[in-house]
Chimera marker file (.cmm) of the C-alpha trace (Angstrom):
<marker_set name="trace">
<marker id="1" x="155.151" y="166.313" z="142.069" r="1" g="1" b="0" radius="0.5"/>
<marker id="2" x="157.169" y="163.619" z="143.767" r="1" g="1" b="0" radius="0.5"/>
<marker id="3" x="155.494" y="160.561" z="145.299" r="1" g="1" b="0" radius="0.5"/>
<marker id="4" x="156.559" y="161.393" z="148.851" r="1" g="1" b="0" radius="0.5"/>
<marker id="5" x="154.893" y="164.827" z="148.670" r="1" g="1" b="0" radius="0.5"/>
<marker id="6" x="151.705" y="163.307" z="147.257" r="1" g="1" b="0" radius="0.5"/>
<marker id="7" x="151.580" y="160.745" z="150.083" r="1" g="1" b="0" radius="0.5"/>
<marker id="8" x="152.212" y="163.422" z="152.721" r="1" g="1" b="0" radius="0.5"/>
<marker id="9" x="149.391" y="165.547" z="151.307" r="1" g="1" b="0" radius="0.5"/>
<marker id="10" x="146.998" y="162.571" z="151.326" r="1" g="1" b="0" radius="0.5"/>
<marker id="11" x="148.079" y="161.743" z="154.881" r="1" g="1" b="0" radius="0.5"/>
<marker id="12" x="147.322" y="165.313" z="156.023" r="1" g="1" b="0" radius="0.5"/>
<marker id="13" x="144.005" y="165.421" z="154.166" r="1" g="1" b="0" radius="0.5"/>
<marker id="14" x="142.795" y="162.189" z="155.765" r="1" g="1" b="0" radius="0.5"/>
<marker id="15" x="144.111" y="163.388" z="159.124" r="1" g="1" b="0" radius="0.5"/>
<marker id="16" x="142.090" y="166.609" z="158.915" r="1" g="1" b="0" radius="0.5"/>
<marker id="17" x="138.994" y="164.751" z="157.749" r="1" g="1" b="0" radius="0.5"/>
<marker id="18" x="139.073" y="162.522" z="160.848" r="1" g="1" b="0" radius="0.5"/>
<marker id="19" x="140.451" y="165.152" z="163.231" r="1" g="1" b="0" radius="0.5"/>
<marker id="20" x="138.226" y="168.084" z="162.130" r="1" g="1" b="0" radius="0.5"/>
<marker id="21" x="135.389" y="167.197" z="159.782" r="1" g="1" b="0" radius="0.5"/>
<marker id="22" x="133.798" y="164.427" z="161.874" r="1" g="1" b="0" radius="0.5"/>
<marker id="23" x="134.482" y="166.191" z="165.175" r="1" g="1" b="0" radius="0.5"/>
<marker id="24" x="131.445" y="166.298" z="167.463" r="1" g="1" b="0" radius="0.5"/>
<marker id="25" x="130.687" y="166.334" z="171.192" r="1" g="1" b="0" radius="0.5"/>
<marker id="26" x="129.736" y="162.627" z="171.275" r="1" g="1" b="0" radius="0.5"/>
<marker id="27" x="133.047" y="161.539" z="169.714" r="1" g="1" b="0" radius="0.5"/>
<marker id="28" x="134.886" y="164.020" z="171.956" r="1" g="1" b="0" radius="0.5"/>
<marker id="29" x="133.610" y="161.949" z="174.908" r="1" g="1" b="0" radius="0.5"/>
<marker id="30" x="133.984" y="158.480" z="173.392" r="1" g="1" b="0" radius="0.5"/>
<marker id="31" x="137.347" y="158.614" z="171.599" r="1" g="1" b="0" radius="0.5"/>
<marker id="32" x="139.512" y="159.391" z="174.668" r="1" g="1" b="0" radius="0.5"/>
<marker id="33" x="138.009" y="156.312" z="176.332" r="1" g="1" b="0" radius="0.5"/>
<marker id="34" x="138.388" y="154.045" z="173.294" r="1" g="1" b="0" radius="0.5"/>
<marker id="35" x="142.029" y="155.038" z="172.853" r="1" g="1" b="0" radius="0.5"/>
<marker id="36" x="142.881" y="153.440" z="176.223" r="1" g="1" b="0" radius="0.5"/>
<marker id="37" x="141.994" y="150.004" z="174.819" r="1" g="1" b="0" radius="0.5"/>
<marker id="38" x="145.265" y="150.195" z="172.869" r="1" g="1" b="0" radius="0.5"/>
<marker id="39" x="147.346" y="151.580" z="175.714" r="1" g="1" b="0" radius="0.5"/>
<marker id="40" x="149.907" y="149.644" z="177.736" r="1" g="1" b="0" radius="0.5"/>
<marker id="41" x="147.874" y="149.488" z="180.962" r="1" g="1" b="0" radius="0.5"/>
<marker id="42" x="144.859" y="147.877" z="179.288" r="1" g="1" b="0" radius="0.5"/>
<marker id="43" x="146.673" y="145.608" z="176.816" r="1" g="1" b="0" radius="0.5"/>
<marker id="44" x="149.219" y="144.284" z="179.292" r="1" g="1" b="0" radius="0.5"/>
<marker id="45" x="146.611" y="143.845" z="182.041" r="1" g="1" b="0" radius="0.5"/>
<marker id="46" x="144.237" y="141.895" z="179.770" r="1" g="1" b="0" radius="0.5"/>
<marker id="47" x="146.916" y="139.573" z="178.422" r="1" g="1" b="0" radius="0.5"/>
<marker id="48" x="148.556" y="138.908" z="181.801" r="1" g="1" b="0" radius="0.5"/>
<marker id="49" x="145.175" y="138.388" z="183.496" r="1" g="1" b="0" radius="0.5"/>
<marker id="50" x="144.029" y="135.918" z="180.828" r="1" g="1" b="0" radius="0.5"/>
<marker id="51" x="147.410" y="134.158" z="180.814" r="1" g="1" b="0" radius="0.5"/>
<marker id="52" x="147.249" y="133.684" z="184.576" r="1" g="1" b="0" radius="0.5"/>
<marker id="53" x="143.575" y="132.846" z="185.022" r="1" g="1" b="0" radius="0.5"/>
<marker id="54" x="142.367" y="131.634" z="181.621" r="1" g="1" b="0" radius="0.5"/>
<marker id="55" x="141.879" y="128.004" z="180.691" r="1" g="1" b="0" radius="0.5"/>
<marker id="56" x="142.751" y="126.091" z="177.528" r="1" g="1" b="0" radius="0.5"/>
<marker id="57" x="142.610" y="128.279" z="174.383" r="1" g="1" b="0" radius="0.5"/>
<marker id="58" x="142.051" y="131.443" z="176.417" r="1" g="1" b="0" radius="0.5"/>
<marker id="59" x="145.297" y="130.883" z="178.292" r="1" g="1" b="0" radius="0.5"/>
<marker id="60" x="147.202" y="129.826" z="175.170" r="1" g="1" b="0" radius="0.5"/>
<marker id="61" x="145.938" y="132.796" z="173.140" r="1" g="1" b="0" radius="0.5"/>
<marker id="62" x="146.816" y="135.215" z="175.943" r="1" g="1" b="0" radius="0.5"/>
<marker id="63" x="150.371" y="133.887" z="176.189" r="1" g="1" b="0" radius="0.5"/>
<marker id="64" x="150.777" y="134.241" z="172.424" r="1" g="1" b="0" radius="0.5"/>
<marker id="65" x="149.234" y="137.714" z="172.563" r="1" g="1" b="0" radius="0.5"/>
<marker id="66" x="151.666" y="138.733" z="175.286" r="1" g="1" b="0" radius="0.5"/>
<marker id="67" x="154.659" y="137.607" z="173.200" r="1" g="1" b="0" radius="0.5"/>
<marker id="68" x="153.256" y="139.372" z="170.143" r="1" g="1" b="0" radius="0.5"/>
<marker id="69" x="152.611" y="142.508" z="172.186" r="1" g="1" b="0" radius="0.5"/>
<marker id="70" x="156.113" y="142.634" z="173.679" r="1" g="1" b="0" radius="0.5"/>
<marker id="71" x="157.980" y="141.883" z="170.455" r="1" g="1" b="0" radius="0.5"/>
<marker id="72" x="155.899" y="144.295" z="168.359" r="1" g="1" b="0" radius="0.5"/>
<marker id="73" x="156.337" y="147.021" z="170.988" r="1" g="1" b="0" radius="0.5"/>
<marker id="74" x="160.124" y="146.640" z="170.895" r="1" g="1" b="0" radius="0.5"/>
<marker id="75" x="160.050" y="146.919" z="167.098" r="1" g="1" b="0" radius="0.5"/>
<marker id="76" x="157.852" y="150.043" z="167.278" r="1" g="1" b="0" radius="0.5"/>
<marker id="77" x="160.260" y="151.687" z="169.711" r="1" g="1" b="0" radius="0.5"/>
<marker id="78" x="163.147" y="151.056" z="167.305" r="1" g="1" b="0" radius="0.5"/>
<marker id="79" x="161.189" y="152.641" z="164.445" r="1" g="1" b="0" radius="0.5"/>
<marker id="80" x="160.165" y="155.649" z="166.553" r="1" g="1" b="0" radius="0.5"/>
<marker id="81" x="163.809" y="156.326" z="167.341" r="1" g="1" b="0" radius="0.5"/>
<marker id="82" x="164.884" y="155.849" z="163.733" r="1" g="1" b="0" radius="0.5"/>
<marker id="83" x="162.237" y="158.022" z="162.042" r="1" g="1" b="0" radius="0.5"/>
<marker id="84" x="161.584" y="160.669" z="164.763" r="1" g="1" b="0" radius="0.5"/>
<marker id="85" x="158.392" y="161.960" z="163.158" r="1" g="1" b="0" radius="0.5"/>
<marker id="86" x="156.777" y="164.734" z="165.220" r="1" g="1" b="0" radius="0.5"/>
<marker id="87" x="153.172" y="164.211" z="166.254" r="1" g="1" b="0" radius="0.5"/>
<marker id="88" x="150.571" y="166.003" z="164.092" r="1" g="1" b="0" radius="0.5"/>
<marker id="89" x="149.520" y="168.497" z="166.767" r="1" g="1" b="0" radius="0.5"/>
<marker id="90" x="153.149" y="169.633" z="167.019" r="1" g="1" b="0" radius="0.5"/>
<marker id="91" x="153.285" y="170.439" z="163.293" r="1" g="1" b="0" radius="0.5"/>
<marker id="92" x="149.754" y="171.233" z="162.149" r="1" g="1" b="0" radius="0.5"/>
<marker id="93" x="148.416" y="174.445" z="163.665" r="1" g="1" b="0" radius="0.5"/>
<marker id="94" x="144.746" y="173.526" z="163.254" r="1" g="1" b="0" radius="0.5"/>
<marker id="95" x="144.919" y="170.025" z="164.734" r="1" g="1" b="0" radius="0.5"/>
<marker id="96" x="142.340" y="169.333" z="167.417" r="1" g="1" b="0" radius="0.5"/>
<marker id="97" x="143.921" y="167.919" z="170.546" r="1" g="1" b="0" radius="0.5"/>
<marker id="98" x="142.844" y="166.609" z="173.902" r="1" g="1" b="0" radius="0.5"/>
<marker id="99" x="144.543" y="166.638" z="177.275" r="1" g="1" b="0" radius="0.5"/>
<marker id="100" x="146.713" y="163.604" z="176.501" r="1" g="1" b="0" radius="0.5"/>
<marker id="101" x="149.539" y="165.360" z="174.683" r="1" g="1" b="0" radius="0.5"/>
<marker id="102" x="152.620" y="163.216" z="174.211" r="1" g="1" b="0" radius="0.5"/>
<marker id="103" x="156.237" y="164.206" z="173.658" r="1" g="1" b="0" radius="0.5"/>
<marker id="104" x="157.593" y="161.074" z="171.990" r="1" g="1" b="0" radius="0.5"/>
<marker id="105" x="157.483" y="160.407" z="168.261" r="1" g="1" b="0" radius="0.5"/>
<marker id="106" x="154.490" y="159.659" z="166.105" r="1" g="1" b="0" radius="0.5"/>
<marker id="107" x="155.609" y="156.962" z="163.664" r="1" g="1" b="0" radius="0.5"/>
<marker id="108" x="154.384" y="154.255" z="164.023" r="1" g="1" b="0" radius="0.5"/>
<marker id="109" x="151.397" y="154.222" z="166.366" r="1" g="1" b="0" radius="0.5"/>
<marker id="110" x="152.089" y="151.999" z="169.364" r="1" g="1" b="0" radius="0.5"/>
<marker id="111" x="148.402" y="151.930" z="170.303" r="1" g="1" b="0" radius="0.5"/>
<marker id="112" x="147.437" y="150.705" z="166.821" r="1" g="1" b="0" radius="0.5"/>
<marker id="113" x="150.229" y="148.127" z="166.954" r="1" g="1" b="0" radius="0.5"/>
<marker id="114" x="149.121" y="146.826" z="170.347" r="1" g="1" b="0" radius="0.5"/>
<marker id="115" x="145.418" y="146.736" z="169.549" r="1" g="1" b="0" radius="0.5"/>
<marker id="116" x="145.920" y="144.944" z="166.218" r="1" g="1" b="0" radius="0.5"/>
<marker id="117" x="148.477" y="142.581" z="167.743" r="1" g="1" b="0" radius="0.5"/>
<marker id="118" x="145.901" y="141.474" z="170.308" r="1" g="1" b="0" radius="0.5"/>
<marker id="119" x="142.957" y="141.584" z="167.901" r="1" g="1" b="0" radius="0.5"/>
<marker id="120" x="144.653" y="139.303" z="165.388" r="1" g="1" b="0" radius="0.5"/>
<marker id="121" x="146.029" y="136.895" z="167.987" r="1" g="1" b="0" radius="0.5"/>
<marker id="122" x="142.637" y="136.474" z="169.628" r="1" g="1" b="0" radius="0.5"/>
<marker id="123" x="140.967" y="136.273" z="166.195" r="1" g="1" b="0" radius="0.5"/>
<marker id="124" x="143.213" y="133.345" z="165.255" r="1" g="1" b="0" radius="0.5"/>
<marker id="125" x="142.014" y="131.443" z="168.317" r="1" g="1" b="0" radius="0.5"/>
<marker id="126" x="138.415" y="132.682" z="168.328" r="1" g="1" b="0" radius="0.5"/>
<marker id="127" x="137.426" y="133.397" z="164.703" r="1" g="1" b="0" radius="0.5"/>
<marker id="128" x="133.742" y="133.803" z="165.598" r="1" g="1" b="0" radius="0.5"/>
<marker id="129" x="134.700" y="136.899" z="167.621" r="1" g="1" b="0" radius="0.5"/>
<marker id="130" x="137.108" y="138.333" z="165.040" r="1" g="1" b="0" radius="0.5"/>
<marker id="131" x="134.712" y="141.075" z="163.912" r="1" g="1" b="0" radius="0.5"/>
<marker id="132" x="134.526" y="142.376" z="167.496" r="1" g="1" b="0" radius="0.5"/>
<marker id="133" x="138.301" y="142.246" z="168.052" r="1" g="1" b="0" radius="0.5"/>
<marker id="134" x="139.156" y="143.870" z="164.728" r="1" g="1" b="0" radius="0.5"/>
<marker id="135" x="136.415" y="146.512" z="165.069" r="1" g="1" b="0" radius="0.5"/>
<marker id="136" x="137.787" y="147.551" z="168.452" r="1" g="1" b="0" radius="0.5"/>
<marker id="137" x="141.319" y="147.734" z="167.015" r="1" g="1" b="0" radius="0.5"/>
<marker id="138" x="140.084" y="149.904" z="164.122" r="1" g="1" b="0" radius="0.5"/>
<marker id="139" x="138.333" y="152.220" z="166.593" r="1" g="1" b="0" radius="0.5"/>
<marker id="140" x="141.535" y="152.526" z="168.627" r="1" g="1" b="0" radius="0.5"/>
<marker id="141" x="143.431" y="153.492" z="165.473" r="1" g="1" b="0" radius="0.5"/>
<marker id="142" x="140.795" y="156.057" z="164.483" r="1" g="1" b="0" radius="0.5"/>
<marker id="143" x="140.812" y="157.478" z="168.013" r="1" g="1" b="0" radius="0.5"/>
<marker id="144" x="144.535" y="158.202" z="167.738" r="1" g="1" b="0" radius="0.5"/>
<marker id="145" x="143.935" y="160.305" z="164.619" r="1" g="1" b="0" radius="0.5"/>
<marker id="146" x="140.785" y="161.920" z="166.027" r="1" g="1" b="0" radius="0.5"/>
<marker id="147" x="142.729" y="163.003" z="169.119" r="1" g="1" b="0" radius="0.5"/>
<marker id="148" x="145.499" y="164.582" z="167.007" r="1" g="1" b="0" radius="0.5"/>
<marker id="149" x="148.168" y="162.140" z="168.189" r="1" g="1" b="0" radius="0.5"/>
<marker id="150" x="148.896" y="160.303" z="164.924" r="1" g="1" b="0" radius="0.5"/>
<marker id="151" x="148.720" y="160.629" z="161.177" r="1" g="1" b="0" radius="0.5"/>
<marker id="152" x="146.784" y="157.939" z="159.288" r="1" g="1" b="0" radius="0.5"/>
<marker id="153" x="150.080" y="156.482" z="157.990" r="1" g="1" b="0" radius="0.5"/>
<marker id="154" x="151.263" y="156.069" z="161.601" r="1" g="1" b="0" radius="0.5"/>
<marker id="155" x="148.134" y="154.071" z="162.363" r="1" g="1" b="0" radius="0.5"/>
<marker id="156" x="148.338" y="152.084" z="159.129" r="1" g="1" b="0" radius="0.5"/>
<marker id="157" x="151.950" y="151.119" z="159.802" r="1" g="1" b="0" radius="0.5"/>
<marker id="158" x="151.175" y="150.324" z="163.456" r="1" g="1" b="0" radius="0.5"/>
<marker id="159" x="148.268" y="148.097" z="162.493" r="1" g="1" b="0" radius="0.5"/>
<marker id="160" x="150.402" y="146.346" z="159.871" r="1" g="1" b="0" radius="0.5"/>
<marker id="161" x="153.139" y="145.697" z="162.428" r="1" g="1" b="0" radius="0.5"/>
<marker id="162" x="150.598" y="144.397" z="164.960" r="1" g="1" b="0" radius="0.5"/>
<marker id="163" x="149.060" y="142.023" z="162.418" r="1" g="1" b="0" radius="0.5"/>
<marker id="164" x="152.468" y="140.825" z="161.207" r="1" g="1" b="0" radius="0.5"/>
<marker id="165" x="153.744" y="140.144" z="164.727" r="1" g="1" b="0" radius="0.5"/>
<marker id="166" x="150.530" y="138.325" z="165.681" r="1" g="1" b="0" radius="0.5"/>
<marker id="167" x="150.887" y="135.960" z="162.727" r="1" g="1" b="0" radius="0.5"/>
<marker id="168" x="154.643" y="135.600" z="163.155" r="1" g="1" b="0" radius="0.5"/>
<marker id="169" x="154.229" y="134.767" z="166.848" r="1" g="1" b="0" radius="0.5"/>
<marker id="170" x="151.482" y="132.257" z="166.076" r="1" g="1" b="0" radius="0.5"/>
<marker id="171" x="153.521" y="130.638" z="163.305" r="1" g="1" b="0" radius="0.5"/>
<marker id="172" x="156.548" y="130.352" z="165.590" r="1" g="1" b="0" radius="0.5"/>
<marker id="173" x="154.558" y="128.963" z="168.530" r="1" g="1" b="0" radius="0.5"/>
<marker id="174" x="152.903" y="126.341" z="166.314" r="1" g="1" b="0" radius="0.5"/>
<marker id="175" x="156.319" y="125.299" z="164.956" r="1" g="1" b="0" radius="0.5"/>
<marker id="176" x="157.858" y="125.122" z="168.449" r="1" g="1" b="0" radius="0.5"/>
<marker id="177" x="155.032" y="123.559" z="170.476" r="1" g="1" b="0" radius="0.5"/>
<marker id="178" x="153.341" y="121.270" z="167.954" r="1" g="1" b="0" radius="0.5"/>
<link id1="1" id2="2" r="1" g="1" b="0" radius="0.2"/>
<link id1="2" id2="3" r="1" g="1" b="0" radius="0.2"/>
<link id1="3" id2="4" r="1" g="1" b="0" radius="0.2"/>
<link id1="4" id2="5" r="1" g="1" b="0" radius="0.2"/>
<link id1="5" id2="6" r="1" g="1" b="0" radius="0.2"/>
<link id1="6" id2="7" r="1" g="1" b="0" radius="0.2"/>
<link id1="7" id2="8" r="1" g="1" b="0" radius="0.2"/>
<link id1="8" id2="9" r="1" g="1" b="0" radius="0.2"/>
<link id1="9" id2="10" r="1" g="1" b="0" radius="0.2"/>
<link id1="10" id2="11" r="1" g="1" b="0" radius="0.2"/>
<link id1="11" id2="12" r="1" g="1" b="0" radius="0.2"/>
<link id1="12" id2="13" r="1" g="1" b="0" radius="0.2"/>
<link id1="13" id2="14" r="1" g="1" b="0" radius="0.2"/>
<link id1="14" id2="15" r="1" g="1" b="0" radius="0.2"/>
<link id1="15" id2="16" r="1" g="1" b="0" radius="0.2"/>
<link id1="16" id2="17" r="1" g="1" b="0" radius="0.2"/>
<link id1="17" id2="18" r="1" g="1" b="0" radius="0.2"/>
<link id1="18" id2="19" r="1" g="1" b="0" radius="0.2"/>
<link id1="19" id2="20" r="1" g="1" b="0" radius="0.2"/>
<link id1="20" id2="21" r="1" g="1" b="0" radius="0.2"/>
<link id1="21" id2="22" r="1" g="1" b="0" radius="0.2"/>
<link id1="22" id2="23" r="1" g="1" b="0" radius="0.2"/>
<link id1="23" id2="24" r="1" g="1" b="0" radius="0.2"/>
<link id1="24" id2="25" r="1" g="1" b="0" radius="0.2"/>
<link id1="25" id2="26" r="1" g="1" b="0" radius="0.2"/>
<link id1="26" id2="27" r="1" g="1" b="0" radius="0.2"/>
<link id1="27" id2="28" r="1" g="1" b="0" radius="0.2"/>
<link id1="28" id2="29" r="1" g="1" b="0" radius="0.2"/>
<link id1="29" id2="30" r="1" g="1" b="0" radius="0.2"/>
<link id1="30" id2="31" r="1" g="1" b="0" radius="0.2"/>
<link id1="31" id2="32" r="1" g="1" b="0" radius="0.2"/>
<link id1="32" id2="33" r="1" g="1" b="0" radius="0.2"/>
<link id1="33" id2="34" r="1" g="1" b="0" radius="0.2"/>
<link id1="34" id2="35" r="1" g="1" b="0" radius="0.2"/>
<link id1="35" id2="36" r="1" g="1" b="0" radius="0.2"/>
<link id1="36" id2="37" r="1" g="1" b="0" radius="0.2"/>
<link id1="37" id2="38" r="1" g="1" b="0" radius="0.2"/>
<link id1="38" id2="39" r="1" g="1" b="0" radius="0.2"/>
<link id1="39" id2="40" r="1" g="1" b="0" radius="0.2"/>
<link id1="40" id2="41" r="1" g="1" b="0" radius="0.2"/>
<link id1="41" id2="42" r="1" g="1" b="0" radius="0.2"/>
<link id1="42" id2="43" r="1" g="1" b="0" radius="0.2"/>
<link id1="43" id2="44" r="1" g="1" b="0" radius="0.2"/>
<link id1="44" id2="45" r="1" g="1" b="0" radius="0.2"/>
<link id1="45" id2="46" r="1" g="1" b="0" radius="0.2"/>
<link id1="46" id2="47" r="1" g="1" b="0" radius="0.2"/>
<link id1="47" id2="48" r="1" g="1" b="0" radius="0.2"/>
<link id1="48" id2="49" r="1" g="1" b="0" radius="0.2"/>
<link id1="49" id2="50" r="1" g="1" b="0" radius="0.2"/>
<link id1="50" id2="51" r="1" g="1" b="0" radius="0.2"/>
<link id1="51" id2="52" r="1" g="1" b="0" radius="0.2"/>
<link id1="52" id2="53" r="1" g="1" b="0" radius="0.2"/>
<link id1="53" id2="54" r="1" g="1" b="0" radius="0.2"/>
<link id1="54" id2="55" r="1" g="1" b="0" radius="0.2"/>
<link id1="55" id2="56" r="1" g="1" b="0" radius="0.2"/>
<link id1="56" id2="57" r="1" g="1" b="0" radius="0.2"/>
<link id1="57" id2="58" r="1" g="1" b="0" radius="0.2"/>
<link id1="58" id2="59" r="1" g="1" b="0" radius="0.2"/>
<link id1="59" id2="60" r="1" g="1" b="0" radius="0.2"/>
<link id1="60" id2="61" r="1" g="1" b="0" radius="0.2"/>
<link id1="61" id2="62" r="1" g="1" b="0" radius="0.2"/>
<link id1="62" id2="63" r="1" g="1" b="0" radius="0.2"/>
<link id1="63" id2="64" r="1" g="1" b="0" radius="0.2"/>
<link id1="64" id2="65" r="1" g="1" b="0" radius="0.2"/>
<link id1="65" id2="66" r="1" g="1" b="0" radius="0.2"/>
<link id1="66" id2="67" r="1" g="1" b="0" radius="0.2"/>
<link id1="67" id2="68" r="1" g="1" b="0" radius="0.2"/>
<link id1="68" id2="69" r="1" g="1" b="0" radius="0.2"/>
<link id1="69" id2="70" r="1" g="1" b="0" radius="0.2"/>
<link id1="70" id2="71" r="1" g="1" b="0" radius="0.2"/>
<link id1="71" id2="72" r="1" g="1" b="0" radius="0.2"/>
<link id1="72" id2="73" r="1" g="1" b="0" radius="0.2"/>
<link id1="73" id2="74" r="1" g="1" b="0" radius="0.2"/>
<link id1="74" id2="75" r="1" g="1" b="0" radius="0.2"/>
<link id1="75" id2="76" r="1" g="1" b="0" radius="0.2"/>
<link id1="76" id2="77" r="1" g="1" b="0" radius="0.2"/>
<link id1="77" id2="78" r="1" g="1" b="0" radius="0.2"/>
<link id1="78" id2="79" r="1" g="1" b="0" radius="0.2"/>
<link id1="79" id2="80" r="1" g="1" b="0" radius="0.2"/>
<link id1="80" id2="81" r="1" g="1" b="0" radius="0.2"/>
<link id1="81" id2="82" r="1" g="1" b="0" radius="0.2"/>
<link id1="82" id2="83" r="1" g="1" b="0" radius="0.2"/>
<link id1="83" id2="84" r="1" g="1" b="0" radius="0.2"/>
<link id1="84" id2="85" r="1" g="1" b="0" radius="0.2"/>
<link id1="85" id2="86" r="1" g="1" b="0" radius="0.2"/>
<link id1="86" id2="87" r="1" g="1" b="0" radius="0.2"/>
<link id1="87" id2="88" r="1" g="1" b="0" radius="0.2"/>
<link id1="88" id2="89" r="1" g="1" b="0" radius="0.2"/>
<link id1="89" id2="90" r="1" g="1" b="0" radius="0.2"/>
<link id1="90" id2="91" r="1" g="1" b="0" radius="0.2"/>
<link id1="91" id2="92" r="1" g="1" b="0" radius="0.2"/>
<link id1="92" id2="93" r="1" g="1" b="0" radius="0.2"/>
<link id1="93" id2="94" r="1" g="1" b="0" radius="0.2"/>
<link id1="94" id2="95" r="1" g="1" b="0" radius="0.2"/>
<link id1="95" id2="96" r="1" g="1" b="0" radius="0.2"/>
<link id1="96" id2="97" r="1" g="1" b="0" radius="0.2"/>
<link id1="97" id2="98" r="1" g="1" b="0" radius="0.2"/>
<link id1="98" id2="99" r="1" g="1" b="0" radius="0.2"/>
<link id1="99" id2="100" r="1" g="1" b="0" radius="0.2"/>
<link id1="100" id2="101" r="1" g="1" b="0" radius="0.2"/>
<link id1="101" id2="102" r="1" g="1" b="0" radius="0.2"/>
<link id1="102" id2="103" r="1" g="1" b="0" radius="0.2"/>
<link id1="103" id2="104" r="1" g="1" b="0" radius="0.2"/>
<link id1="104" id2="105" r="1" g="1" b="0" radius="0.2"/>
<link id1="105" id2="106" r="1" g="1" b="0" radius="0.2"/>
<link id1="106" id2="107" r="1" g="1" b="0" radius="0.2"/>
<link id1="107" id2="108" r="1" g="1" b="0" radius="0.2"/>
<link id1="108" id2="109" r="1" g="1" b="0" radius="0.2"/>
<link id1="109" id2="110" r="1" g="1" b="0" radius="0.2"/>
<link id1="110" id2="111" r="1" g="1" b="0" radius="0.2"/>
<link id1="111" id2="112" r="1" g="1" b="0" radius="0.2"/>
<link id1="112" id2="113" r="1" g="1" b="0" radius="0.2"/>
<link id1="113" id2="114" r="1" g="1" b="0" radius="0.2"/>
<link id1="114" id2="115" r="1" g="1" b="0" radius="0.2"/>
<link id1="115" id2="116" r="1" g="1" b="0" radius="0.2"/>
<link id1="116" id2="117" r="1" g="1" b="0" radius="0.2"/>
<link id1="117" id2="118" r="1" g="1" b="0" radius="0.2"/>
<link id1="118" id2="119" r="1" g="1" b="0" radius="0.2"/>
<link id1="119" id2="120" r="1" g="1" b="0" radius="0.2"/>
<link id1="120" id2="121" r="1" g="1" b="0" radius="0.2"/>
<link id1="121" id2="122" r="1" g="1" b="0" radius="0.2"/>
<link id1="122" id2="123" r="1" g="1" b="0" radius="0.2"/>
<link id1="123" id2="124" r="1" g="1" b="0" radius="0.2"/>
<link id1="124" id2="125" r="1" g="1" b="0" radius="0.2"/>
<link id1="125" id2="126" r="1" g="1" b="0" radius="0.2"/>
<link id1="126" id2="127" r="1" g="1" b="0" radius="0.2"/>
<link id1="127" id2="128" r="1" g="1" b="0" radius="0.2"/>
<link id1="128" id2="129" r="1" g="1" b="0" radius="0.2"/>
<link id1="129" id2="130" r="1" g="1" b="0" radius="0.2"/>
<link id1="130" id2="131" r="1" g="1" b="0" radius="0.2"/>
<link id1="131" id2="132" r="1" g="1" b="0" radius="0.2"/>
<link id1="132" id2="133" r="1" g="1" b="0" radius="0.2"/>
<link id1="133" id2="134" r="1" g="1" b="0" radius="0.2"/>
<link id1="134" id2="135" r="1" g="1" b="0" radius="0.2"/>
<link id1="135" id2="136" r="1" g="1" b="0" radius="0.2"/>
<link id1="136" id2="137" r="1" g="1" b="0" radius="0.2"/>
<link id1="137" id2="138" r="1" g="1" b="0" radius="0.2"/>
<link id1="138" id2="139" r="1" g="1" b="0" radius="0.2"/>
<link id1="139" id2="140" r="1" g="1" b="0" radius="0.2"/>
<link id1="140" id2="141" r="1" g="1" b="0" radius="0.2"/>
<link id1="141" id2="142" r="1" g="1" b="0" radius="0.2"/>
<link id1="142" id2="143" r="1" g="1" b="0" radius="0.2"/>
<link id1="143" id2="144" r="1" g="1" b="0" radius="0.2"/>
<link id1="144" id2="145" r="1" g="1" b="0" radius="0.2"/>
<link id1="145" id2="146" r="1" g="1" b="0" radius="0.2"/>
<link id1="146" id2="147" r="1" g="1" b="0" radius="0.2"/>
<link id1="147" id2="148" r="1" g="1" b="0" radius="0.2"/>
<link id1="148" id2="149" r="1" g="1" b="0" radius="0.2"/>
<link id1="149" id2="150" r="1" g="1" b="0" radius="0.2"/>
<link id1="150" id2="151" r="1" g="1" b="0" radius="0.2"/>
<link id1="151" id2="152" r="1" g="1" b="0" radius="0.2"/>
<link id1="152" id2="153" r="1" g="1" b="0" radius="0.2"/>
<link id1="153" id2="154" r="1" g="1" b="0" radius="0.2"/>
<link id1="154" id2="155" r="1" g="1" b="0" radius="0.2"/>
<link id1="155" id2="156" r="1" g="1" b="0" radius="0.2"/>
<link id1="156" id2="157" r="1" g="1" b="0" radius="0.2"/>
<link id1="157" id2="158" r="1" g="1" b="0" radius="0.2"/>
<link id1="158" id2="159" r="1" g="1" b="0" radius="0.2"/>
<link id1="159" id2="160" r="1" g="1" b="0" radius="0.2"/>
<link id1="160" id2="161" r="1" g="1" b="0" radius="0.2"/>
<link id1="161" id2="162" r="1" g="1" b="0" radius="0.2"/>
<link id1="162" id2="163" r="1" g="1" b="0" radius="0.2"/>
<link id1="163" id2="164" r="1" g="1" b="0" radius="0.2"/>
<link id1="164" id2="165" r="1" g="1" b="0" radius="0.2"/>
<link id1="165" id2="166" r="1" g="1" b="0" radius="0.2"/>
<link id1="166" id2="167" r="1" g="1" b="0" radius="0.2"/>
<link id1="167" id2="168" r="1" g="1" b="0" radius="0.2"/>
<link id1="168" id2="169" r="1" g="1" b="0" radius="0.2"/>
<link id1="169" id2="170" r="1" g="1" b="0" radius="0.2"/>
<link id1="170" id2="171" r="1" g="1" b="0" radius="0.2"/>
<link id1="171" id2="172" r="1" g="1" b="0" radius="0.2"/>
<link id1="172" id2="173" r="1" g="1" b="0" radius="0.2"/>
<link id1="173" id2="174" r="1" g="1" b="0" radius="0.2"/>
<link id1="174" id2="175" r="1" g="1" b="0" radius="0.2"/>
<link id1="175" id2="176" r="1" g="1" b="0" radius="0.2"/>
<link id1="176" id2="177" r="1" g="1" b="0" radius="0.2"/>
<link id1="177" id2="178" r="1" g="1" b="0" radius="0.2"/>
</marker_set>
């Protein structure tokens, strides 16, 4: 069996575990709310608000987060257009879905990218709060799978991109402004 097939099977198995096996009424209520923490309205609002009204490290971290968010989002859009992977609910007949069905492509997860981009940027500046930031980002990623919108590999790649852009942005800002 070729490696690609093995990885696709694992991806589907993990997807169904999160999307079906742990499904319950409590998570059905919570996950659609958590997923918004990685969406554009929330992420852009938080970073712009903190950039405008924050002081010292809050302001600086928000400006960095905004640059990381924008640059990582542009990269994600390029990948979505290149790989054109259909969303799981479009391919897998038994996928549980919610009302938020999307028509664009699945790979990589923009919500996971955004939430990890912000989580890592704010964690760099406020390491004592890192567990909270990263936990929220992980929940956003899980919510995307739970809601049938992404495969685990979409979320894994999105989180990797978010982390990479957060560190790249921080490295560049330190080199430019220090």
